[in-house]
C-alpha positions in Angstrom: 3.0 87.4 7.3 5.7 84.9 6.9 8.4 85.3 4.3 11.0 82.8 3.1 14.0 84.7 1.8 16.6 82.3 0.4 17.2 79.9 3.3 15.9 82.2 6.0 12.3 82.7 7.3 11.0 86.0 8.7 7.7 86.9 10.4 6.6 90.5 9.7 3.8 92.2 11.7 1.3 94.8 10.4 3.2 97.9 9.3 6.4 96.0 8.8 8.3 95.6 5.6 10.8 93.4 3.8 13.3 94.2 1.1 14.0 91.3 -1.4 17.1 91.6 -3.6 16.5 90.6 -7.2 17.3 87.0 -7.9 16.8 85.9 -4.3 14.4 82.9 -4.2 11.5 83.9 -2.0 7.9 83.1 -1.0 5.4 84.6 1.3 1.9 84.1 2.8 -0.2 84.7 5.8 1.0 83.3 9.0 -1.0 80.2 10.2 -4.3 81.3 11.7 -4.1 84.9 10.5 -5.4 86.6 7.3 -3.3 89.4 5.8 -3.2 92.0 3.0 0.1 93.3 1.6 1.3 95.9 -0.7 4.2 94.9 -3.0 6.3 97.7 -4.5 8.4 96.4 -7.4 11.3 98.7 -8.0 13.9 96.8 -10.0 15.7 100.0 -10.9 16.5 100.3 -7.2 17.9 96.7 -7.2 15.4 95.5 -4.7 11.7 94.7 -4.2 10.0 96.2 -1.2 7.0 94.4 0.3 4.9 96.2 3.0 2.4 94.4 5.2 -0.5 96.8 5.4 -3.2 95.0 7.3 -3.6 91.7 9.3 -6.8 90.2 10.8 -7.8 86.8 12.2 -9.9 84.8 9.8 
């Protein structure tokens, strides 16, 4: 999956994760040519949002 976190872009493989601080502009989607599923764990009381890539497969 590809994540845009503020002004940075990160590519995360299956089993990887990203922590997004509250208020940070962000977006995400499957990388070009790859399908993906993800699990988003929203935990604002911990002052971050955790996103876990749980599966990826070619379309």
